[in-house]
C-alpha positions as CSV (number, residue, x, y, z in Angstrom):
1,M,-0.2,0.0,0.0
2,S,1.2,3.5,-1.2
3,K,1.6,6.0,1.6
4,V,-0.5,9.2,1.1
5,L,0.8,12.6,1.4
6,N,-1.1,14.9,3.7
7,R,1.0,18.1,3.0
8,P,2.8,19.4,0.0
9,I,5.9,18.0,-1.1
10,R,8.8,20.7,-0.4
11,V,11.7,21.2,-2.8
12,L,14.8,23.4,-3.0
13,V,15.8,24.4,-6.5
14,A,19.3,25.6,-6.3
15,K,21.8,27.2,-8.5
16,V,25.5,26.1,-7.1
17,G,29.0,28.1,-7.9
18,L,29.4,30.6,-10.5
19,D,27.1,29.0,-13.3
20,G,24.9,32.4,-14.0
21,H,22.1,30.4,-16.1
22,D,19.2,30.1,-14.1
23,R,16.4,30.3,-16.6
24,G,16.2,26.4,-16.2
25,A,16.0,26.6,-12.5
26,K,13.2,29.4,-12.7
27,V,11.2,26.8,-15.3
28,I,11.5,23.9,-13.1
29,A,10.7,25.7,-9.9
30,T,7.4,27.1,-11.6
31,S,6.3,23.6,-13.1
32,L,6.9,22.0,-9.5
33,R,4.8,24.7,-8.0
34,D,2.4,24.4,-10.7
35,A,2.1,20.6,-9.9
36,G,1.3,21.9,-6.1
37,M,4.5,21.5,-4.7
38,E,6.1,24.1,-2.2
39,V,9.3,25.3,-3.8
40,I,12.2,27.4,-2.1
41,Y,14.3,28.9,-4.9
42,T,18.1,30.1,-3.4
43,G,18.8,32.1,-6.9
44,L,22.4,32.1,-8.2
45,R,25.8,31.3,-6.6
46,Q,25.0,29.3,-3.8
47,T,27.5,27.0,-2.0
48,P,26.9,23.3,-1.4
49,E,27.0,24.4,2.4
50,M,24.3,26.9,1.9
51,V,22.3,24.6,-0.1
52,V,22.1,22.1,2.9
53,N,21.8,24.2,5.6
54,T,18.9,25.9,3.8
55,A,17.2,22.6,2.8
56,L,17.7,21.9,6.8
57,Q,16.3,24.8,7.7
58,E,13.2,24.5,5.6
59,D,12.5,21.0,6.2
60,V,12.2,19.8,2.5
61,D,11.7,16.8,0.9
62,A,14.1,16.9,-2.1
63,I,16.9,19.4,-3.2
64,G,17.1,19.9,-6.9
65,I,20.5,21.4,-8.2
66,S,20.5,22.8,-11.8
67,I,23.8,22.8,-12.9
68,L,25.5,23.9,-16.3
69,S,29.0,24.7,-15.6
70,G,30.6,21.0,-15.7
71,A,31.0,21.1,-11.9
72,H,28.6,18.2,-11.3
73,M,31.5,16.3,-9.8
74,T,32.5,18.3,-7.4
75,V,29.4,19.9,-6.5
76,F,27.2,16.8,-6.1
77,P,29.7,14.8,-4.0
78,K,29.9,17.6,-1.7
79,I,26.3,18.3,-1.1
80,I,25.8,14.3,-0.5
81,H,28.7,14.4,2.0
82,L,27.3,17.3,3.8
83,M,23.6,15.9,3.6
84,K,25.1,12.8,5.3
85,E,26.9,14.9,7.8
86,K,23.9,16.9,8.9
87,Q,21.6,13.4,8.9
88,L,19.4,14.2,5.7
89,D,19.5,10.7,5.0
90,D,15.7,10.6,3.8
91,V,15.8,13.7,1.6
92,L,16.2,13.3,-2.3
93,L,19.0,14.9,-4.2
94,T,18.0,15.3,-7.5
95,G,19.2,17.8,-10.8
96,G,19.5,18.3,-14.1
97,G,21.6,20.2,-16.7
98,I,24.6,19.1,-18.8
99,I,25.9,15.9,-17.3
100,P,27.1,13.3,-19.5
101,E,25.8,9.4,-18.7
102,T,29.1,8.2,-17.4
103,D,29.1,10.8,-14.8
104,R,25.4,10.3,-14.1
105,T,26.1,6.5,-13.3
106,K,29.0,7.4,-10.9
107,L,26.9,10.4,-9.3
108,A,24.3,7.7,-8.7
109,E,26.5,5.3,-7.4
110,M,27.1,7.8,-4.8
111,G,23.6,8.5,-3.7
112,V,22.5,11.2,-6.1
113,G,18.8,10.5,-7.5
114,E,17.9,10.6,-11.4
115,L,19.6,13.5,-13.0
116,F,17.5,15.1,-15.8
117,P,19.2,16.2,-19.1
118,P,18.1,19.1,-21.3
119,G,14.9,18.3,-23.2
120,T,13.1,16.1,-20.5
121,T,9.7,16.8,-19.7
122,M,8.3,18.8,-16.6
123,A,5.9,16.0,-16.3
124,S,8.4,13.4,-15.7
125,I,10.4,15.3,-13.3
126,V,7.2,16.0,-11.1
127,K,6.5,12.3,-11.4
128,Y,9.7,11.3,-10.2
129,I,9.8,13.6,-7.2
130,Q,6.3,12.9,-6.1
131,N,7.0,9.0,-6.3
132,W,10.3,9.3,-4.6
133,V,9.1,11.3,-1.7
134,T,6.1,9.5,-1.3
135,E,8.1,6.0,-1.2
136,N,11.0,7.2,0.7
137,R,10.1,9.8,3.4
138,N,9.6,9.5,6.8
139,F,6.5,11.4,8.1
């Protein structure tokens, strides 16, 4: 029997590092809001520490990182490490951007959730987050 949520899913959307292209992150944030989720958008130039601290303070169910800078093999492992340090073990870390398949596989092995390339439909991103949160969060 699947769990039923009695509250909106809370998602933190962030841009980490010096990547200044945030149109995609804003589109994702709007789509998640349209799907009934509560979205906290941190804006540009966040550090991994800032992202994890905000996730902890806001009690989010998922963190979505938009990354186009090529720093994904630095950013995601750092965020995963900080999440484990802060005991955010039941929070989804997902994201999207220009991430080669081989790197997506390595990041998945480290505990990063699905990573969405450009062209992914909003409906599939929404469904993935909804399904993951429903099955994995402790309420």
